[in-house]
C-alpha positions as CSV (number, residue, x, y, z in Angstrom):
1,M,0.0,0.0,0.0
2,K,1.3,3.4,-0.9
3,L,-0.5,6.6,-0.2
4,S,-0.7,9.0,-3.1
5,T,0.8,12.5,-3.0
6,K,-2.7,13.8,-2.1
7,G,-2.6,12.0,1.3
8,R,1.1,12.6,2.0
9,Y,1.1,16.3,1.0
10,G,-2.3,16.8,2.6
11,V,-1.1,15.6,6.0
12,K,2.1,17.7,5.6
13,A,0.1,20.8,4.9
14,M,-2.3,20.1,7.8
15,L,0.7,19.8,10.1
16,D,2.1,23.0,8.8
17,L,-1.2,24.8,9.7
18,A,-1.0,23.2,13.1
19,V,2.6,24.2,13.7
20,H,2.0,27.8,12.6
21,Q,-1.6,28.2,14.0
22,G,-2.0,31.7,15.5
23,D,-4.1,34.8,15.1
24,E,-3.3,35.3,11.5
25,P,-4.2,32.9,8.6
26,T,-1.5,31.1,6.8
27,S,-1.3,31.7,3.1
28,I,-1.1,29.0,0.5
29,K,2.1,30.7,-0.8
30,T,3.7,30.4,2.7
31,I,2.8,26.8,3.0
32,S,4.0,26.1,-0.5
33,K,7.4,27.6,0.2
34,R,7.8,25.8,3.6
35,Q,6.7,22.4,2.4
36,D,7.8,22.5,-1.3
37,I,4.3,21.8,-2.6
38,S,3.0,23.8,-5.5
39,E,0.4,26.4,-4.7
40,Y,-2.0,25.0,-7.3
41,Y,-1.7,21.5,-5.7
42,L,-2.3,22.9,-2.2
43,E,-5.5,24.6,-3.5
44,Q,-6.6,21.3,-4.9
45,L,-6.0,19.6,-1.5
46,F,-7.5,22.4,0.6
47,A,-10.8,22.5,-1.3
48,P,-12.2,19.2,0.0
49,L,-10.7,19.8,3.5
50,R,-12.5,23.1,3.6
51,R,-15.8,21.6,2.4
52,E,-15.6,19.0,5.1
53,G,-15.0,21.7,7.7
54,I,-11.5,20.7,8.9
55,I,-10.0,24.0,7.7
56,R,-11.5,27.4,7.0
57,S,-10.3,30.1,4.7
58,V,-10.1,33.9,5.0
59,R,-10.2,35.9,1.8
60,G,-8.3,39.0,0.9
61,A,-4.7,40.2,0.7
62,Q,-3.9,39.0,4.2
63,G,-6.1,35.9,3.7
64,G,-5.2,32.3,4.1
65,Y,-6.2,29.2,6.1
66,F,-6.8,28.2,9.7
67,L,-7.5,24.8,11.3
68,N,-11.2,24.9,12.0
69,R,-10.9,22.4,14.9
70,D,-8.4,21.8,17.6
71,P,-5.5,19.6,16.4
72,K,-6.4,17.0,19.0
73,D,-9.7,16.5,17.2
74,I,-8.3,15.9,13.7
75,T,-7.0,12.4,13.0
76,V,-4.7,11.4,10.2
77,L,-7.4,8.9,9.1
78,E,-9.9,11.7,8.7
79,V,-7.5,13.7,6.5
80,I,-6.6,10.6,4.4
81,N,-10.3,9.6,4.0
82,I,-11.2,13.1,2.8
83,L,-8.3,13.3,0.3
84,E,-7.9,9.7,-0.8
85,G,-11.2,8.0,0.1
86,P,-11.4,4.7,2.0
87,I,-8.3,2.5,2.1
88,F,-8.5,-0.7,0.1
89,L,-5.6,-3.0,-0.1
90,S,-7.4,-5.3,-2.5
91,E,-10.1,-4.9,-5.0
92,C,-12.1,-7.7,-3.3
93,L,-12.6,-5.4,-0.2
94,E,-14.1,-2.6,-2.3
95,T,-17.4,-4.5,-2.6
96,E,-19.4,-7.0,-0.6
97,E,-20.0,-9.0,-3.7
98,C,-17.2,-11.6,-4.1
99,S,-17.7,-14.7,-6.1
100,N,-15.2,-16.6,-4.0
101,I,-15.9,-15.1,-0.5
102,D,-16.5,-18.5,1.2
103,L,-13.2,-20.0,0.0
104,C,-10.9,-17.0,-0.1
105,A,-8.5,-17.1,2.8
106,T,-6.6,-13.9,1.6
107,R,-9.7,-11.7,1.9
108,T,-9.5,-12.0,5.7
109,L,-5.8,-11.1,5.7
110,W,-6.5,-8.0,3.6
111,Q,-9.3,-7.0,6.0
112,K,-7.1,-7.4,9.0
113,I,-4.3,-5.3,7.5
114,K,-6.8,-2.7,6.4
115,F,-8.3,-2.4,9.9
116,S,-4.9,-2.3,11.5
117,V,-3.7,0.5,9.3
118,E,-7.0,2.4,9.9
119,E,-6.7,1.9,13.6
120,V,-3.2,3.4,13.7
121,M,-4.2,6.4,11.6
122,E,-7.3,6.9,13.7
123,S,-5.2,6.9,16.8
124,I,-2.8,9.6,15.6
125,T,-4.0,13.2,15.8
126,L,-2.5,16.4,14.4
127,Q,-1.8,17.2,18.0
128,D,0.3,14.0,18.3
129,M,2.2,15.0,15.2
130,L,2.6,18.5,16.5
131,D,4.0,17.3,19.8
132,D,6.5,15.0,17.9
133,Y,7.5,17.9,15.7
134,R,8.1,20.2,18.7
135,E,10.1,17.5,20.5
136,M,12.2,17.0,17.4
137,Q,12.9,20.8,17.4
138,K,14.3,20.6,20.9
139,S,16.6,17.7,20.2
140,P,20.0,18.6,18.7
141,I,20.9,16.9,15.5
142,D,23.4,14.2,16.3
143,S,23.7,12.5,13.0
144,I,23.1,12.9,9.2
145,I,22.6,10.5,6.3
146,I,25.4,10.6,3.7
147,N,25.1,8.2,0.8
148,G,22.6,6.1,2.7
149,E,24.9,5.8,5.7
150,K,24.1,7.3,9.1
151,V,27.1,9.4,10.2
152,A,27.4,10.6,13.9
153,L,28.1,14.3,14.2
154,K,28.9,14.1,17.9
155,Q,29.5,11.5,20.6
156,R,26.8,11.0,23.2
């Protein structure tokens, strides 16, 4: 299973809004620069999120976007479902009609994996991601990746 750029970039953009949430709206242009996502694509992502009430927009020269709910009340699963639709690991899960449902042992496997993935995404909120981000900002960088190898910058 691989999420499309809609899901990945949508979650990144929502986290950006959470990180920079304040009294002023955050513009598409600002998010675009910070996250390296085109303004046009962000507009495409934000339209359904706005329709579903997760974000709200402010028009005008100083306009932009706000989270419409507290970050603790927005789950990763909700964002993914809005942008990508339901998660299906196999075509046979997309419909209740399956000609081989009584004999298909793999359908149960795909269902278990689907439910596990959904359970994890449902358990993670934007607030959780925001807390992780803030914790990362406090920690000094102690290594970098060079040519696929982790290289220590300092001894602990």
